[in-house]
C-alpha positions as protocol buffer text, in pm:
chain_id: "A"
residue {
  index: 1
  type: MET
  ca { x: -1289 y: 1909 z: -721 }
}
residue {
  index: 2
  type: THR
  ca { x: -1184 y: 1578 z: -567 }
}
residue {
  index: 3
  type: HIS
  ca { x: -1454 y: 1358 z: -416 }
}
residue {
  index: 4
  type: THR
  ca { x: -1341 y: 1062 z: -208 }
}
residue {
  index: 5
  type: ASN
  ca { x: -1524 y: 834 z: 27 }
}
residue {
  index: 6
  type: PRO
  ca { x: -1489 y: 939 z: 392 }
}
residue {
  index: 7
  type: ASP
  ca { x: -1235 y: 784 z: 623 }
}
residue {
  index: 8
  type: PRO
  ca { x: -1403 y: 516 z: 841 }
}
residue {
  index: 9
  type: THR
  ca { x: -1306 y: 712 z: 1154 }
}
residue {
  index: 10
  type: GLU
  ca { x: -1408 y: 1054 z: 1022 }
}
residue {
  index: 11
  type: GLY
  ca { x: -1656 y: 1223 z: 1256 }
}
residue {
  index: 12
  type: ARG
  ca { x: -1529 y: 1025 z: 1555 }
}
residue {
  index: 13
  type: THR
  ca { x: -1292 y: 1150 z: 1822 }
}
residue {
  index: 14
  type: MET
  ca { x: -1071 y: 848 z: 1756 }
}
residue {
  index: 15
  type: LYS
  ca { x: -751 y: 1001 z: 1619 }
}
residue {
  index: 16
  type: ASN
  ca { x: -504 y: 784 z: 1807 }
}
residue {
  index: 17
  type: VAL
  ca { x: -358 y: 503 z: 1598 }
}
residue {
  index: 18
  type: VAL
  ca { x: -161 y: 184 z: 1655 }
}
residue {
  index: 19
  type: ILE
  ca { x: 52 y: 63 z: 1363 }
}
residue {
  index: 20
  type: PHE
  ca { x: 68 y: -310 z: 1300 }
}
residue {
  index: 21
  type: GLY
  ca { x: 423 y: -385 z: 1188 }
}
residue {
  index: 22
  type: THR
  ca { x: 779 y: -307 z: 1292 }
}
residue {
  index: 23
  type: GLY
  ca { x: 967 y: -329 z: 962 }
}
residue {
  index: 24
  type: MET
  ca { x: 1075 y: -60 z: 716 }
}
residue {
  index: 25
  type: LEU
  ca { x: 722 y: -14 z: 584 }
}
residue {
  index: 26
  type: ALA
  ca { x: 595 y: 46 z: 938 }
}
residue {
  index: 27
  type: GLN
  ca { x: 857 y: 317 z: 983 }
}
residue {
  index: 28
  type: VAL
  ca { x: 748 y: 478 z: 654 }
}
residue {
  index: 29
  type: PHE
  ca { x: 383 y: 470 z: 765 }
}
residue {
  index: 30
  type: HIS
  ca { x: 482 y: 618 z: 1102 }
}
residue {
  index: 31
  type: ALA
  ca { x: 657 y: 909 z: 932 }
}
residue {
  index: 32
  type: ALA
  ca { x: 363 y: 967 z: 696 }
}
residue {
  index: 33
  type: LEU
  ca { x: 104 y: 969 z: 973 }
}
residue {
  index: 34
  type: THR
  ca { x: 321 y: 1180 z: 1203 }
}
residue {
  index: 35
  type: ASP
  ca { x: 420 y: 1443 z: 947 }
}
residue {
  index: 36
  type: ASP
  ca { x: 125 y: 1447 z: 710 }
}
residue {
  index: 37
  type: SER
  ca { x: -200 y: 1350 z: 882 }
}
residue {
  index: 38
  type: PRO
  ca { x: -428 y: 1442 z: 1174 }
}
residue {
  index: 39
  type: TYR
  ca { x: -351 y: 1112 z: 1347 }
}
residue {
  index: 40
  type: ASP
  ca { x: -124 y: 1046 z: 1644 }
}
residue {
  index: 41
  type: VAL
  ca { x: 69 y: 719 z: 1638 }
}
residue {
  index: 42
  type: CYS
  ca { x: 70 y: 581 z: 1991 }
}
residue {
  index: 43
  type: ALA
  ca { x: 231 y: 238 z: 1961 }
}
residue {
  index: 44
  type: PHE
  ca { x: 335 y: -46 z: 1733 }
}
residue {
  index: 45
  type: THR
  ca { x: 212 y: -403 z: 1749 }
}
residue {
  index: 46
  type: VAL
  ca { x: 305 y: -739 z: 1597 }
}
residue {
  index: 47
  type: HIS
  ca { x: 235 y: -1098 z: 1691 }
}
residue {
  index: 48
  type: GLU
  ca { x: 422 y: -1187 z: 2008 }
}
residue {
  index: 49
  type: ARG
  ca { x: 654 y: -1430 z: 1828 }
}
residue {
  index: 50
  type: HIS
  ca { x: 780 y: -1143 z: 1612 }
}
residue {
  index: 51
  type: VAL
  ca { x: 854 y: -893 z: 1891 }
}
residue {
  index: 52
  type: ARG
  ca { x: 1230 y: -829 z: 1874 }
}
residue {
  index: 53
  type: GLU
  ca { x: 1266 y: -506 z: 2070 }
}
residue {
  index: 54
  type: PRO
  ca { x: 1035 y: -347 z: 2329 }
}
residue {
  index: 55
  type: ARG
  ca { x: 1040 y: -6 z: 2157 }
}
residue {
  index: 56
  type: LEU
  ca { x: 1049 y: 140 z: 1806 }
}
residue {
  index: 57
  type: MET
  ca { x: 1066 y: 506 z: 1705 }
}
residue {
  index: 58
  type: ASP
  ca { x: 1043 y: 590 z: 2076 }
}
residue {
  index: 59
  type: LEU
  ca { x: 710 y: 406 z: 2105 }
}
residue {
  index: 60
  type: GLU
  ca { x: 635 y: 76 z: 2274 }
}
residue {
  index: 61
  type: VAL
  ca { x: 587 y: -245 z: 2078 }
}
residue {
  index: 62
  type: VAL
  ca { x: 292 y: -438 z: 2221 }
}
residue {
  index: 63
  type: PRO
  ca { x: 218 y: -804 z: 2138 }
}
residue {
  index: 64
  type: PHE
  ca { x: -92 y: -816 z: 1918 }
}
residue {
  index: 65
  type: GLU
  ca { x: -240 y: -1089 z: 2135 }
}
residue {
  index: 66
  type: LYS
  ca { x: -262 y: -832 z: 2420 }
}
residue {
  index: 67
  type: ILE
  ca { x: -317 y: -512 z: 2223 }
}
residue {
  index: 68
  type: GLU
  ca { x: -682 y: -453 z: 2315 }
}
residue {
  index: 69
  type: MET
  ca { x: -601 y: -455 z: 2688 }
}
residue {
  index: 70
  type: LYS
  ca { x: -383 y: -144 z: 2660 }
}
residue {
  index: 71
  type: TYR
  ca { x: -512 y: 11 z: 2337 }
}
residue {
  index: 72
  type: PRO
  ca { x: -881 y: -88 z: 2316 }
}
residue {
  index: 73
  type: PRO
  ca { x: -1060 y: -67 z: 1980 }
}
residue {
  index: 74
  type: ASP
  ca { x: -1321 y: 175 z: 2110 }
}
residue {
  index: 75
  type: GLU
  ca { x: -1045 y: 430 z: 2174 }
}
residue {
  index: 76
  type: PHE
  ca { x: -775 y: 352 z: 1917 }
}
residue {
  index: 77
  type: ALA
  ca { x: -778 y: 291 z: 1543 }
}
residue {
  index: 78
  type: MET
  ca { x: -520 y: 82 z: 1362 }
}
residue {
  index: 79
  type: MET
  ca { x: -325 y: 80 z: 1037 }
}
residue {
  index: 80
  type: ILE
  ca { x: -153 y: -228 z: 897 }
}
residue {
  index: 81
  type: ALA
  ca { x: 199 y: -165 z: 766 }
}
residue {
  index: 82
  type: VAL
  ca { x: 294 y: -507 z: 631 }
}
residue {
  index: 83
  type: GLY
  ca { x: 434 y: -569 z: 283 }
}
residue {
  index: 84
  type: TYR
  ca { x: 351 y: -821 z: 12 }
}
residue {
  index: 85
  type: LYS
  ca { x: 475 y: -1142 z: 178 }
}
residue {
  index: 86
  type: ARG
  ca { x: 308 y: -1453 z: 33 }
}
residue {
  index: 87
  type: VAL
  ca { x: 163 y: -1238 z: -247 }
}
residue {
  index: 88
  type: ASN
  ca { x: -17 y: -1014 z: 3 }
}
residue {
  index: 89
  type: ARG
  ca { x: -175 y: -1305 z: 192 }
}
residue {
  index: 90
  type: ALA
  ca { x: 10 y: -1219 z: 516 }
}
residue {
  index: 91
  type: ARG
  ca { x: -128 y: -865 z: 517 }
}
residue {
  index: 92
  type: ALA
  ca { x: -478 y: -991 z: 431 }
}
residue {
  index: 93
  type: GLU
  ca { x: -474 y: -1233 z: 725 }
}
residue {
  index: 94
  type: ILE
  ca { x: -369 y: -955 z: 964 }
}
residue {
  index: 95
  type: TYR
  ca { x: -642 y: -733 z: 820 }
}
residue {
  index: 96
  type: SER
  ca { x: -901 y: -998 z: 910 }
}
residue {
  index: 97
  type: GLU
  ca { x: -754 y: -1041 z: 1259 }
}
residue {
  index: 98
  type: CYS
  ca { x: -774 y: -668 z: 1327 }
}
residue {
  index: 99
  type: LYS
  ca { x: -1133 y: -658 z: 1206 }
}
residue {
  index: 100
  type: ARG
  ca { x: -1226 y: -950 z: 1434 }
}
residue {
  index: 101
  type: LYS
  ca { x: -1084 y: -758 z: 1729 }
}
residue {
  index: 102
  type: GLY
  ca { x: -1312 y: -467 z: 1639 }
}
residue {
  index: 103
  type: TYR
  ca { x: -1053 y: -213 z: 1523 }
}
residue {
  index: 104
  type: HIS
  ca { x: -1135 y: 61 z: 1276 }
}
residue {
  index: 105
  type: LEU
  ca { x: -867 y: 64 z: 1007 }
}
residue {
  index: 106
  type: ILE
  ca { x: -774 y: 407 z: 881 }
}
residue {
  index: 107
  type: SER
  ca { x: -653 y: 505 z: 536 }
}
residue {
  index: 108
  type: HIS
  ca { x: -389 y: 762 z: 449 }
}
residue {
  index: 109
  type: ARG
  ca { x: -324 y: 962 z: 136 }
}
residue {
  index: 110
  type: SER
  ca { x: -29 y: 1196 z: 112 }
}
residue {
  index: 111
  type: THR
  ca { x: -118 y: 1563 z: 81 }
}
residue {
  index: 112
  type: SER
  ca { x: 119 y: 1573 z: -218 }
}
residue {
  index: 113
  type: ALA
  ca { x: -86 y: 1305 z: -398 }
}
residue {
  index: 114
  type: SER
  ca { x: -327 y: 1431 z: -663 }
}
residue {
  index: 115
  type: LEU
  ca { x: -663 y: 1252 z: -656 }
}
residue {
  index: 116
  type: GLN
  ca { x: -855 y: 1398 z: -947 }
}
residue {
  index: 117
  type: GLY
  ca { x: -1233 y: 1393 z: -970 }
}
residue {
  index: 118
  type: HIS
  ca { x: -1417 y: 1100 z: -815 }
}
residue {
  index: 119
  type: VAL
  ca { x: -1178 y: 855 z: -648 }
}
residue {
  index: 120
  type: GLU
  ca { x: -1286 y: 593 z: -395 }
}
residue {
  index: 121
  type: LEU
  ca { x: -1051 y: 461 z: -127 }
}
residue {
  index: 122
  type: GLY
  ca { x: -1118 y: 156 z: 84 }
}
residue {
  index: 123
  type: GLU
  ca { x: -1010 y: 116 z: 445 }
}
residue {
  index: 124
  type: ASN
  ca { x: -649 y: 52 z: 542 }
}
residue {
  index: 125
  type: SER
  ca { x: -529 y: 189 z: 208 }
}
residue {
  index: 126
  type: PHE
  ca { x: -210 y: 392 z: 177 }
}
residue {
  index: 127
  type: ILE
  ca { x: -143 y: 639 z: -105 }
}
residue {
  index: 128
  type: GLY
  ca { x: 218 y: 759 z: -112 }
}
residue {
  index: 129
  type: ASP
  ca { x: 382 y: 1089 z: -203 }
}
residue {
  index: 130
  type: ASN
  ca { x: 330 y: 1248 z: -545 }
}
residue {
  index: 131
  type: CYS
  ca { x: 88 y: 988 z: -678 }
}
residue {
  index: 132
  type: VAL
  ca { x: -157 y: 1087 z: -951 }
}
residue {
  index: 133
  type: ILE
  ca { x: -489 y: 902 z: -945 }
}
residue {
  index: 134
  type: ARG
  ca { x: -739 y: 998 z: -1214 }
}
residue {
  index: 135
  type: THR
  ca { x: -1114 y: 1024 z: -1186 }
}
residue {
  index: 136
  type: PHE
  ca { x: -1357 y: 732 z: -1149 }
}
residue {
  index: 137
  type: THR
  ca { x: -1087 y: 512 z: -1000 }
}
residue {
  index: 138
  type: ARG
  ca { x: -1161 y: 274 z: -713 }
}
residue {
  index: 139
  type: ILE
  ca { x: -894 y: 155 z: -469 }
}
residue {
  index: 140
  type: GLY
  ca { x: -1003 y: -141 z: -258 }
}
residue {
  index: 141
  type: ASN
  ca { x: -941 y: -232 z: 104 }
}
residue {
  index: 142
  type: ASN
  ca { x: -593 y: -302 z: 239 }
}
residue {
  index: 143
  type: VAL
  ca { x: -410 y: -166 z: -67 }
}
residue {
  index: 144
  type: VAL
  ca { x: -65 y: -2 z: -72 }
}
residue {
  index: 145
  type: VAL
  ca { x: 18 y: 242 z: -354 }
}
residue {
  index: 146
  type: GLY
  ca { x: 380 y: 356 z: -335 }
}
residue {
  index: 147
  type: GLY
  ca { x: 507 y: 706 z: -405 }
}
residue {
  index: 148
  type: GLY
  ca { x: 512 y: 846 z: -757 }
}
residue {
  index: 149
  type: CYS
  ca { x: 256 y: 607 z: -907 }
}
residue {
  index: 150
  type: TYR
  ca { x: 23 y: 705 z: -1191 }
}
residue {
  index: 151
  type: ILE
  ca { x: -319 y: 539 z: -1206 }
}
residue {
  index: 152
  type: GLY
  ca { x: -541 y: 628 z: -1500 }
}
residue {
  index: 153
  type: GLN
  ca { x: -915 y: 692 z: -1507 }
}
residue {
  index: 154
  type: HIS
  ca { x: -1180 y: 422 z: -1456 }
}
residue {
  index: 155
  type: THR
  ca { x: -924 y: 185 z: -1305 }
}
residue {
  index: 156
  type: VAL
  ca { x: -1016 y: -61 z: -1029 }
}
residue {
  index: 157
  type: ILE
  ca { x: -756 y: -203 z: -790 }
}
residue {
  index: 158
  type: GLY
  ca { x: -899 y: -489 z: -587 }
}
residue {
  index: 159
  type: ASP
  ca { x: -852 y: -567 z: -219 }
}
residue {
  index: 160
  type: HIS
  ca { x: -514 y: -666 z: -74 }
}
residue {
  index: 161
  type: CYS
  ca { x: -301 y: -545 z: -367 }
}
residue {
  index: 162
  type: PHE
  ca { x: 42 y: -381 z: -354 }
}
residue {
  index: 163
  type: VAL
  ca { x: 151 y: -127 z: -617 }
}
residue {
  index: 164
  type: SER
  ca { x: 519 y: -32 z: -581 }
}
residue {
  index: 165
  type: GLN
  ca { x: 659 y: 315 z: -633 }
}
residue {
  index: 166
  type: CYS
  ca { x: 651 y: 478 z: -975 }
}
residue {
  index: 167
  type: ALA
  ca { x: 435 y: 211 z: -1137 }
}
residue {
  index: 168
  type: SER
  ca { x: 224 y: 344 z: -1425 }
}
residue {
  index: 169
  type: LEU
  ca { x: -124 y: 208 z: -1488 }
}
residue {
  index: 170
  type: GLY
  ca { x: -323 y: 331 z: -1786 }
}
residue {
  index: 171
  type: GLY
  ca { x: -696 y: 389 z: -1788 }
}
residue {
  index: 172
  type: ASN
  ca { x: -974 y: 131 z: -1762 }
}
residue {
  index: 173
  type: ILE
  ca { x: -750 y: -129 z: -1597 }
}
residue {
  index: 174
  type: GLN
  ca { x: -884 y: -399 z: -1366 }
}
residue {
  index: 175
  type: VAL
  ca { x: -639 y: -535 z: -1106 }
}
residue {
  index: 176
  type: GLU
  ca { x: -785 y: -832 z: -922 }
}
residue {
  index: 177
  type: PRO
  ca { x: -720 y: -899 z: -550 }
}
residue {
  index: 178
  type: TYR
  ca { x: -384 y: -1008 z: -409 }
}
residue {
  index: 179
  type: SER
  ca { x: -183 y: -891 z: -708 }
}
residue {
  index: 180
  type: PHE
  ca { x: 160 y: -730 z: -681 }
}
residue {
  index: 181
  type: ILE
  ca { x: 283 y: -465 z: -926 }
}
residue {
  index: 182
  type: GLY
  ca { x: 654 y: -387 z: -904 }
}
residue {
  index: 183
  type: GLN
  ca { x: 850 y: -65 z: -918 }
}
residue {
  index: 184
  type: ASN
  ca { x: 834 y: 118 z: -1254 }
}
residue {
  index: 185
  type: ALA
  ca { x: 608 y: -147 z: -1408 }
}
residue {
  index: 186
  type: THR
  ca { x: 382 y: -22 z: -1689 }
}
residue {
  index: 187
  type: ILE
  ca { x: 37 y: -156 z: -1773 }
}
residue {
  index: 188
  type: ARG
  ca { x: -143 y: -54 z: -2090 }
}
residue {
  index: 189
  type: ASN
  ca { x: -502 y: 80 z: -2106 }
}
residue {
  index: 190
  type: PHE
  ca { x: -790 y: -171 z: -2086 }
}
residue {
  index: 191
  type: VAL
  ca { x: -573 y: -456 z: -1953 }
}
residue {
  index: 192
  type: HIS
  ca { x: -710 y: -704 z: -1698 }
}
residue {
  index: 193
  type: ILE
  ca { x: -464 y: -822 z: -1431 }
}
residue {
  index: 194
  type: ALA
  ca { x: -600 y: -1147 z: -1287 }
}
residue {
  index: 195
  type: ALA
  ca { x: -588 y: -1237 z: -918 }
}
residue {
  index: 196
  type: ASN
  ca { x: -262 y: -1335 z: -747 }
}
residue {
  index: 197
  type: CYS
  ca { x: -38 y: -1210 z: -1029 }
}
residue {
  index: 198
  type: VAL
  ca { x: 314 y: -1083 z: -972 }
}
residue {
  index: 199
  type: ILE
  ca { x: 421 y: -811 z: -1216 }
}
residue {
  index: 200
  type: GLY
  ca { x: 793 y: -760 z: -1166 }
}
residue {
  index: 201
  type: ALA
  ca { x: 983 y: -432 z: -1152 }
}
residue {
  index: 202
  type: GLY
  ca { x: 1020 y: -262 z: -1489 }
}
residue {
  index: 203
  type: THR
  ca { x: 781 y: -502 z: -1662 }
}
residue {
  index: 204
  type: VAL
  ca { x: 558 y: -383 z: -1947 }
}
residue {
  index: 205
  type: ILE
  ca { x: 218 y: -555 z: -1965 }
}
residue {
  index: 206
  type: LEU
  ca { x: 29 y: -510 z: -2294 }
}
residue {
  index: 207
  type: ALA
  ca { x: -233 y: -788 z: -2268 }
}
residue {
  index: 208
  type: ASP
  ca { x: -456 y: -957 z: -2012 }
}
residue {
  index: 209
  type: THR
  ca { x: -297 y: -1195 z: -1762 }
}
residue {
  index: 210
  type: LYS
  ca { x: -421 y: -1518 z: -1605 }
}
residue {
  index: 211
  type: GLU
  ca { x: -440 y: -1604 z: -1236 }
}
residue {
  index: 212
  type: ASN
  ca { x: -113 y: -1673 z: -1052 }
}
residue {
  index: 213
  type: GLU
  ca { x: 110 y: -1566 z: -1341 }
}
residue {
  index: 214
  type: VAL
  ca { x: 451 y: -1412 z: -1277 }
}
residue {
  index: 215
  type: TYR
  ca { x: 615 y: -1162 z: -1512 }
}
residue {
  index: 216
  type: LYS
  ca { x: 968 y: -1027 z: -1500 }
}
residue {
  index: 217
  type: ALA
  ca { x: 1157 y: -775 z: -1710 }
}
residue {
  index: 218
  type: THR
  ca { x: 1460 y: -875 z: -1914 }
}
residue {
  index: 219
  type: GLY
  ca { x: 1780 y: -773 z: -1742 }
}
residue {
  index: 220
  type: THR
  ca { x: 1988 y: -481 z: -1870 }
}
residue {
  index: 221
  type: GLU
  ca { x: 2266 y: -580 z: -2110 }
}
residue {
  index: 222
  type: LEU
  ca { x: 2621 y: -543 z: -1980 }
}
residue {
  index: 223
  type: LEU
  ca { x: 2859 y: -412 z: -2246 }
}
residue {
  index: 224
  type: GLY
  ca { x: 3201 y: -573 z: -2261 }
}
residue {
  index: 225
  type: ILE
  ca { x: 3399 y: -248 z: -2244 }
}
residue {
  index: 226
  type: PRO
  ca { x: 3489 y: -23 z: -1950 }
}
residue {
  index: 227
  type: SER
  ca { x: 3324 y: 319 z: -1917 }
}
residue {
  index: 228
  type: TYR
  ca { x: 3647 y: 513 z: -1981 }
}
residue {
  index: 229
  type: LYS
  ca { x: 3654 y: 384 z: -2338 }
}
residue {
  index: 230
  type: LEU
  ca { x: 3317 y: 540 z: -2424 }
}
residue {
  index: 231
  type: ARG
  ca { x: 3393 y: 842 z: -2643 }
}
residue {
  index: 232
  type: ASP
  ca { x: 3052 y: 1013 z: -2641 }
}
residue {
  index: 233
  type: ILE
  ca { x: 2986 y: 1020 z: -2264 }
}
């Protein structure tokens, strides 16, 4: 049986949601909430200087500076769909702004994700399709976990982290706040990922990291022959 902490809005009548963001991630969140959740997305919002079009996905885009006048926080929840710009600092700043305005920030986990045993989710966390998250794992506030990720038991992912699709994290891992883990990255059991680290796509991490470190995988080798000369393929 899966035990997770309740959604901050559970038990309230507040099922209408405004999405902060208008980029590709916001469109992904819109599809997830529309097709795979009890929530109704009513509008998008971004800071006024970033409003490019008045509508997105057939919904209005409202400047964040005016959002509470039309979509007040006592009637509408919010979800932040912003990526890992400035090593997640941009999303963290927006998270704080939304909290100051009094908005409840919902979390979403795909119904195809497998959360096994006791898993804790913070607010404004997003768990994508086909993820496997093992028991006694804790996901902090304002965390994005992309589709197809595996997160082993007794792992802690701190606030404001971003884990890209198909990353694989072993058990007993500690990921400190603001870290980014790229697509298909692999982290061994019992490793500590320090704050503000960037773990690039395809990287294999076998030992603890230090704050602000950046890791990248070695590029694939290009052979100096054309494919039609390969006899065994």
